[in-house]
TIDO-51879 format. One record per residue: residue number from 1; residue in three letters; y negated, z negated, x of N, C-alpha, C, O in turn. Coordinates in nm, 2 decimals, padded with zeros to 4 digits. Layout:
(NUM,"ala",(Y,Z,X),(Y,Z,X),(Y,Z,X),(Y,Z,X))
...
end
This chain:
(1,"unk",(-06.55,03.20,01.06),(-06.64,03.23,00.91),(-06.66,03.13,00.83),(-06.61,03.02,00.84))
(2,"unk",(-06.76,03.20,00.72),(-06.81,03.04,00.66),(-06.71,02.98,00.52),(-06.73,02.89,00.44))
(3,"unk",(-06.58,03.08,00.53),(-06.46,03.00,00.43),(-06.36,02.97,00.47),(-06.35,03.03,00.58))
(4,"unk",(-06.24,02.88,00.43),(-06.14,02.88,00.51),(-06.03,02.94,00.40),(-05.91,02.95,00.43))
(5,"unk",(-06.09,02.97,00.27),(-05.99,03.07,00.17),(-05.96,03.18,00.20),(-06.00,03.26,00.28))
(6,"unk",(-05.90,03.18,00.13),(-05.89,03.37,00.13),(-05.94,03.49,00.09),(-05.93,03.51,-00.04))
(7,"unk",(-06.00,03.57,00.17),(-06.11,03.69,00.11),(-06.07,03.75,00.01),(-05.95,03.74,00.00))
(8,"unk",(-06.10,03.80,-00.05),(-06.06,03.95,-00.16),(-06.13,03.97,-00.15),(-06.22,03.89,-00.15))
(9,"unk",(-06.16,04.12,-00.13),(-06.27,04.26,-00.13),(-06.21,04.41,-00.11),(-06.10,04.42,-00.04))
(10,"unk",(-06.27,04.50,-00.14),(-06.28,04.62,-00.13),(-06.40,04.65,00.03),(-06.52,04.65,00.04))
(11,"unk",(-06.31,04.67,00.10),(-06.43,04.72,00.23),(-06.46,04.83,00.21),(-06.39,04.90,00.13))
(12,"unk",(-06.61,04.89,00.27),(-06.64,04.99,00.28),(-06.51,05.05,00.37),(-06.44,04.98,00.45))
(13,"unk",(-06.51,05.21,00.33),(-06.44,05.31,00.44),(-06.51,05.33,00.54),(-06.62,05.39,00.53))
(14,"unk",(-06.45,05.30,00.64),(-06.52,05.37,00.79),(-06.41,05.37,00.90),(-06.29,05.35,00.88))
(15,"unk",(-06.45,05.39,00.99),(-06.35,05.40,01.11),(-06.27,05.28,01.18),(-06.32,05.17,01.18))
(16,"unk",(-06.14,05.31,01.23),(-06.08,05.19,01.25),(-06.16,05.10,01.35),(-06.15,04.98,01.34))
(17,"unk",(-06.24,05.14,01.45),(-06.29,05.09,01.55),(-06.43,04.98,01.49),(-06.46,04.87,01.54))
(18,"unk",(-06.48,05.04,01.38),(-06.62,05.02,01.32),(-06.54,04.88,01.20),(-06.60,04.77,01.20))
(19,"unk",(-06.42,04.89,01.11),(-06.39,04.85,01.04),(-06.35,04.67,01.15),(-06.37,04.55,01.13))
(20,"unk",(-06.29,04.75,01.24),(-06.20,04.59,01.31),(-06.36,04.49,01.38),(-06.36,04.36,01.39))
(21,"unk",(-06.48,04.59,01.44),(-06.57,04.52,01.46),(-06.63,04.45,01.36),(-06.64,04.33,01.37))
(22,"unk",(-06.67,04.50,01.25),(-06.73,04.42,01.13),(-06.62,04.32,01.07),(-06.67,04.24,00.99))
(23,"unk",(-06.50,04.32,01.08),(-06.41,04.22,01.02),(-06.35,04.12,01.13),(-06.24,04.06,01.13))
(24,"unk",(-06.44,04.11,01.20),(-06.43,04.01,01.31),(-06.36,03.83,01.31),(-06.30,03.76,01.39))
(25,"unk",(-06.41,03.83,01.13),(-06.35,03.67,01.09),(-06.26,03.72,01.01),(-06.20,03.62,00.95))
(26,"unk",(-06.21,03.82,00.98),(-06.11,03.85,00.89),(-05.92,03.75,00.95),(-05.91,03.70,01.06))
(27,"unk",(-05.83,03.74,00.87),(-05.70,03.70,00.91),(-05.66,03.79,00.80),(-05.72,03.85,00.71))
(28,"unk",(-05.50,03.78,00.85),(-05.38,03.82,00.77),(-05.37,03.80,00.66),(-05.35,03.88,00.57))
(29,"unk",(-05.41,03.64,00.64),(-05.38,03.61,00.52),(-05.49,03.65,00.41),(-05.47,03.60,00.30))
(30,"unk",(-05.61,03.73,00.42),(-05.69,03.77,00.34),(-05.65,03.93,00.25),(-05.59,04.02,00.31))
(31,"unk",(-05.68,03.92,00.15),(-05.66,04.07,00.07),(-05.79,04.14,00.09),(-05.89,04.12,00.03))
(32,"unk",(-05.77,04.22,00.19),(-05.89,04.34,00.19),(-05.84,04.48,00.16),(-05.74,04.53,00.22))
(33,"unk",(-05.90,04.52,00.08),(-05.83,04.68,00.06),(-05.91,04.77,00.19),(-06.02,04.81,00.16))
(34,"unk",(-05.88,04.80,00.27),(-05.90,04.91,00.41),(-05.89,05.08,00.36),(-05.82,05.14,00.28))
(35,"unk",(-06.00,05.12,00.43),(-05.94,05.29,00.40),(-06.03,05.29,00.58),(-06.13,05.23,00.62))
(36,"unk",(-05.95,05.38,00.64),(-05.94,05.43,00.81),(-06.03,05.56,00.73),(-06.00,05.58,00.61))
(37,"unk",(-06.12,05.64,00.78),(-06.19,05.72,00.77),(-06.20,05.85,00.90),(-06.25,05.96,00.88))
(38,"unk",(-06.17,05.82,00.98),(-06.17,05.88,01.10),(-06.06,05.99,01.11),(-05.99,05.99,01.01))
(39,"unk",(-06.03,06.09,01.20),(-05.98,06.17,01.16),(-05.83,06.15,01.30),(-05.71,06.18,01.29))
(40,"unk",(-05.89,06.12,01.37),(-05.85,06.06,01.48),(-05.88,05.90,01.54),(-05.99,05.85,01.57))
(41,"unk",(-05.73,05.86,01.56),(-05.80,05.70,01.60),(-05.70,05.65,01.70),(-05.61,05.73,01.72))
(42,"unk",(-05.69,05.56,01.76),(-05.64,05.47,01.84),(-05.54,05.41,01.79),(-05.56,05.40,01.67))
(43,"unk",(-05.43,05.38,01.82),(-05.30,05.27,01.74),(-05.36,05.14,01.78),(-05.38,05.06,01.68))
(44,"unk",(-05.40,05.10,01.92),(-05.45,04.95,01.88),(-05.56,04.89,01.78),(-05.58,04.78,01.74))
(45,"unk",(-05.60,05.00,01.75),(-05.69,05.00,01.61),(-05.65,04.93,01.48),(-05.69,04.83,01.42))
(46,"unk",(-05.56,05.00,01.46),(-05.47,05.02,01.35),(-05.40,04.86,01.37),(-05.44,04.77,01.31))
(47,"unk",(-05.33,04.85,01.43),(-05.24,04.71,01.49),(-05.33,04.61,01.41),(-05.32,04.58,01.29))
(48,"unk",(-05.45,04.57,01.52),(-05.54,04.48,01.50),(-05.59,04.52,01.35),(-05.56,04.43,01.28))
(49,"unk",(-05.66,04.65,01.26),(-05.64,04.62,01.12),(-05.54,04.54,01.05),(-05.56,04.44,00.98))
(50,"unk",(-05.40,04.59,01.07),(-05.31,04.52,01.01),(-05.34,04.36,00.99),(-05.36,04.30,00.89))
(51,"unk",(-05.35,04.30,01.15),(-05.38,04.14,01.12),(-05.51,04.10,01.07),(-05.57,04.02,01.14))
(52,"unk",(-05.56,04.17,00.97),(-05.70,04.13,00.93),(-05.67,04.14,00.74),(-05.75,04.09,00.66))
(53,"unk",(-05.55,04.22,00.71),(-05.53,04.22,00.55),(-05.40,04.19,00.55),(-05.33,04.22,00.64))
(54,"unk",(-05.34,04.14,00.43),(-05.22,04.17,00.34),(-05.18,04.28,00.28),(-05.08,04.30,00.22))
(55,"unk",(-05.27,04.36,00.29),(-05.28,04.50,00.19),(-05.21,04.64,00.30),(-05.21,04.65,00.43))
(56,"unk",(-05.17,04.71,00.22),(-05.16,04.86,00.25),(-05.29,04.91,00.33),(-05.40,04.91,00.27))
(57,"unk",(-05.28,04.96,00.44),(-05.42,05.03,00.49),(-05.41,05.18,00.48),(-05.32,05.24,00.55))
(58,"unk",(-05.53,05.25,00.38),(-05.50,05.40,00.36),(-05.53,05.44,00.50),(-05.63,05.40,00.55))
(59,"unk",(-05.45,05.51,00.57),(-05.51,05.59,00.67),(-05.49,05.74,00.65),(-05.48,05.83,00.74))
(60,"unk",(-05.49,05.75,00.54),(-05.49,05.93,00.51),(-05.57,06.01,00.54),(-05.53,06.13,00.54))
(61,"unk",(-05.70,05.97,00.56),(-05.80,06.05,00.63),(-05.76,06.10,00.79),(-05.82,06.19,00.86))
(62,"unk",(-05.63,06.00,00.83),(-05.57,06.05,01.00),(-05.50,06.17,00.99),(-05.38,06.17,00.99))
(63,"unk",(-05.56,06.25,00.98),(-05.46,06.40,00.99),(-05.47,06.47,01.16),(-05.39,06.55,01.22))
(64,"unk",(-05.54,06.44,01.20),(-05.53,06.49,01.37),(-05.44,06.41,01.46),(-05.32,06.43,01.47))
(65,"unk",(-05.51,06.31,01.53),(-05.44,06.25,01.62),(-05.43,06.09,01.62),(-05.54,06.04,01.61))
(66,"unk",(-05.34,06.02,01.64),(-05.31,05.89,01.67),(-05.23,05.88,01.83),(-05.12,05.92,01.86))
(67,"unk",(-05.33,05.81,01.89),(-05.26,05.78,02.06),(-05.27,05.65,02.06),(-05.34,05.60,01.98))
(68,"unk",(-05.21,05.59,02.17),(-05.19,05.44,02.19),(-05.03,05.44,02.30),(-04.95,05.53,02.31))
(69,"unk",(-05.02,05.31,02.34),(-04.89,05.30,02.39),(-04.77,05.33,02.32),(-04.76,05.39,02.21))
(70,"unk",(-04.67,05.29,02.39),(-04.55,05.33,02.28),(-04.52,05.17,02.18),(-04.47,05.16,02.07))
(71,"unk",(-04.57,05.07,02.25),(-04.56,04.95,02.17),(-04.63,04.93,02.06),(-04.60,04.83,01.99))
(72,"unk",(-04.74,05.02,02.03),(-04.82,04.99,01.93),(-04.82,05.08,01.84),(-04.85,05.07,01.72))
(73,"unk",(-04.78,05.21,01.91),(-04.71,05.34,01.80),(-04.58,05.24,01.73),(-04.59,05.20,01.61))
(74,"unk",(-04.47,05.21,01.79),(-04.40,05.18,01.74),(-04.45,05.05,01.62),(-04.40,05.07,01.50))
(75,"unk",(-04.50,04.96,01.64),(-04.55,04.86,01.57),(-04.60,04.94,01.42),(-04.58,04.88,01.31))
(76,"unk",(-04.67,05.08,01.43),(-04.74,05.11,01.31),(-04.66,05.24,01.24),(-04.69,05.29,01.13))
(77,"unk",(-04.57,05.29,01.33),(-04.46,05.39,01.28),(-04.34,05.35,01.22),(-04.28,05.41,01.12))
(78,"unk",(-04.28,05.20,01.29),(-04.14,05.19,01.26),(-04.16,05.03,01.18),(-04.13,05.02,01.06))
(79,"unk",(-04.23,04.93,01.26),(-04.19,04.81,01.26),(-04.28,04.73,01.12),(-04.26,04.64,01.04))
(80,"unk",(-04.41,04.83,01.16),(-04.51,04.79,01.00),(-04.54,04.90,00.93),(-04.65,04.90,00.87))
(81,"unk",(-04.44,05.02,00.93),(-04.52,05.14,00.86),(-04.52,05.10,00.70),(-04.57,05.19,00.63))
(82,"unk",(-04.48,05.00,00.62),(-04.52,04.96,00.46),(-04.64,04.97,00.51),(-04.72,05.05,00.45))
(83,"unk",(-04.70,04.90,00.61),(-04.85,04.83,00.59),(-04.93,04.96,00.56),(-05.03,04.94,00.49))
(84,"unk",(-04.89,05.09,00.61),(-05.05,05.18,00.61),(-04.96,05.31,00.52),(-04.84,05.35,00.51))
(85,"unk",(-05.09,05.35,00.46),(-05.04,05.43,00.34),(-05.13,05.61,00.41),(-05.25,05.63,00.42))
(86,"unk",(-05.03,05.69,00.42),(-05.08,05.80,00.45),(-05.04,05.83,00.61),(-05.11,05.91,00.66))
(87,"unk",(-04.94,05.77,00.70),(-04.86,05.83,00.82),(-04.81,05.92,00.81),(-04.81,05.96,00.70))
(88,"unk",(-04.75,05.99,00.90),(-04.65,06.10,00.88),(-04.64,06.22,00.90),(-04.54,06.28,00.90))
(89,"unk",(-04.75,06.26,00.93),(-04.83,06.43,00.99),(-04.92,06.45,01.05),(-04.98,06.56,01.05))
(90,"unk",(-04.93,06.33,01.13),(-05.06,06.40,01.24),(-04.94,06.39,01.40),(-04.83,06.34,01.43))
(91,"unk",(-05.04,06.45,01.44),(-05.00,06.46,01.64),(-05.01,06.32,01.70),(-05.11,06.26,01.68))
(92,"unk",(-04.91,06.27,01.77),(-04.91,06.16,01.86),(-04.89,06.19,01.97),(-04.81,06.27,02.03))
(93,"unk",(-05.00,06.10,02.00),(-05.01,06.13,02.21),(-04.97,05.96,02.26),(-05.04,05.86,02.25))
(94,"unk",(-04.86,05.94,02.32),(-04.83,05.78,02.39),(-04.88,05.79,02.53),(-04.87,05.88,02.61))
(95,"unk",(-04.93,05.71,02.53),(-05.06,05.69,02.65),(-04.97,05.60,02.78),(-05.02,05.61,02.89))
(96,"unk",(-04.86,05.54,02.76),(-04.80,05.53,02.88),(-04.68,05.59,02.88),(-04.63,05.65,02.78))
(97,"unk",(-04.62,05.59,03.03),(-04.47,05.66,03.03),(-04.35,05.52,02.94),(-04.33,05.40,02.94))
(98,"unk",(-04.29,05.63,02.87),(-04.22,05.54,02.78),(-04.07,05.58,02.77),(-04.05,05.70,02.79))
(99,"unk",(-03.99,05.50,02.75),(-03.83,05.55,02.71),(-03.82,05.66,02.64),(-03.90,05.70,02.56))
(100,"unk",(-03.69,05.71,02.69),(-03.65,05.77,02.55),(-03.60,05.78,02.41),(-03.59,05.87,02.33))
(101,"unk",(-03.56,05.64,02.42),(-03.54,05.58,02.25),(-03.69,05.55,02.23),(-03.75,05.61,02.13))
(102,"unk",(-03.75,05.49,02.28),(-03.89,05.44,02.20),(-03.97,05.60,02.17),(-04.02,05.61,02.06))
(103,"unk",(-03.99,05.70,02.26),(-04.05,05.82,02.19),(-03.96,05.92,02.08),(-04.02,06.01,02.00))
(104,"unk",(-03.86,05.90,02.08),(-03.75,05.92,01.99),(-03.76,05.89,01.84),(-03.73,05.97,01.75))
(105,"unk",(-03.82,05.74,01.83),(-03.84,05.68,01.72),(-03.97,05.73,01.67),(-03.99,05.77,01.56))
(106,"unk",(-04.07,05.72,01.77),(-04.20,05.76,01.73),(-04.22,05.89,01.66),(-04.31,05.89,01.58))
(107,"unk",(-04.14,06.03,01.69),(-04.10,06.15,01.67),(-04.01,06.17,01.54),(-04.03,06.26,01.46))
(108,"unk",(-03.93,06.07,01.52),(-03.89,06.06,01.41),(-03.98,06.01,01.31),(-03.93,06.02,01.20))
(109,"unk",(-04.10,05.97,01.31),(-04.19,05.90,01.22),(-04.31,06.00,01.17),(-04.38,05.98,01.08))
(110,"unk",(-04.32,06.10,01.25),(-04.39,06.22,01.20),(-04.38,06.33,01.22),(-04.32,06.36,01.32))
(111,"unk",(-04.42,06.41,01.13),(-04.36,06.59,01.13),(-04.50,06.65,01.22),(-04.51,06.77,01.24))
(112,"unk",(-04.58,06.58,01.27),(-04.68,06.66,01.43),(-04.62,06.64,01.53),(-04.55,06.54,01.55))
(113,"unk",(-04.63,06.70,01.60),(-04.65,06.75,01.76),(-04.67,06.58,01.84),(-04.76,06.50,01.82))
(114,"unk",(-04.55,06.56,01.94),(-04.56,06.42,02.01),(-04.57,06.42,02.15),(-04.47,06.44,02.22))
(115,"unk",(-04.68,06.41,02.20),(-04.68,06.42,02.35),(-04.69,06.27,02.43),(-04.77,06.18,02.43))
(116,"unk",(-04.55,06.31,02.51),(-04.55,06.15,02.57),(-04.49,06.17,02.77),(-04.56,06.25,02.82))
(117,"unk",(-04.44,06.14,02.82),(-04.38,06.10,02.95),(-04.29,06.01,02.94),(-04.30,05.89,02.91))
(118,"unk",(-04.18,06.08,02.98),(-04.06,06.00,02.97),(-04.00,05.88,03.05),(-03.96,05.96,03.13))
(119,"unk",(-03.96,05.77,03.10),(-03.90,05.74,03.22),(-03.79,05.83,03.25),(-03.71,05.90,03.19))
(120,"unk",(-03.79,05.80,03.38),(-03.67,05.90,03.46),(-03.55,05.84,03.41),(-03.55,05.72,03.37))
(121,"unk",(-03.49,05.89,03.41),(-03.29,05.81,03.35),(-03.21,05.97,03.36),(-03.26,06.08,03.37))
(122,"unk",(-03.08,05.95,03.36),(-02.99,06.03,03.36),(-03.01,06.11,03.27),(-03.07,06.08,03.16))
(123,"unk",(-02.98,06.22,03.30),(-03.06,06.39,03.20),(-02.95,06.36,03.08),(-02.97,06.41,02.97))
(124,"unk",(-02.83,06.28,03.10),(-02.75,06.33,02.99),(-02.78,06.20,02.87),(-02.76,06.21,02.75))
(125,"unk",(-02.83,06.08,02.95),(-02.87,05.96,02.84),(-03.01,06.01,02.76),(-03.03,06.00,02.64))
(126,"unk",(-03.09,06.06,02.84),(-03.23,06.08,02.81),(-03.22,06.16,02.69),(-03.28,06.12,02.60))
(127,"unk",(-03.13,06.32,02.67),(-03.14,06.37,02.66),(-03.08,06.34,02.49),(-03.13,06.37,02.39))
(128,"unk",(-02.94,06.28,02.52),(-02.87,06.18,02.41),(-02.97,06.11,02.34),(-02.93,06.06,02.23))
(129,"unk",(-03.11,06.08,02.38),(-03.18,05.95,02.32),(-03.26,06.04,02.22),(-03.29,05.99,02.11))
(130,"unk",(-03.29,06.18,02.25),(-03.40,06.21,02.18),(-03.31,06.30,02.08),(-03.25,06.39,02.14))
(131,"unk",(-03.30,06.28,01.95),(-03.33,06.34,01.87),(-03.36,06.42,01.73),(-03.31,06.49,01.64))
(132,"unk",(-03.48,06.37,01.76),(-03.62,06.36,01.65),(-03.73,06.45,01.71),(-03.85,06.44,01.68))
(133,"unk",(-03.67,06.56,01.80),(-03.78,06.66,01.86),(-03.69,06.80,01.83),(-03.57,06.81,01.78))
(134,"unk",(-03.79,06.91,01.88),(-03.80,07.02,01.85),(-03.80,07.09,01.99),(-03.81,07.22,02.00))
end
């Protein structure tokens, strides 16, 4: 970029993908106010956006679906949940085969349906690890 200092700005609302593209030089120390506008988004885009600001990201418009690998979804729903405003009511699709424990953690963070393929395991331990599903 053209500065080595901290950038403070309110960025025009856009899709998570476009925000990532347009903020290619932003860093986690920047104080950027970000609002994601697409109703469905990829978790990888949200994880990347979190690395571009030290502010909470507004994702209230993401009301239909978030998809991604379990590690990305755990990053936004569990590890860095406080960095996002508006999560918790959307449908989630886990793109990779995941452990019952990971799927349970994701399911516990949203009231929306979670679609996932769970790794093969003993039935008793697999069912025991899933307490956040209906």
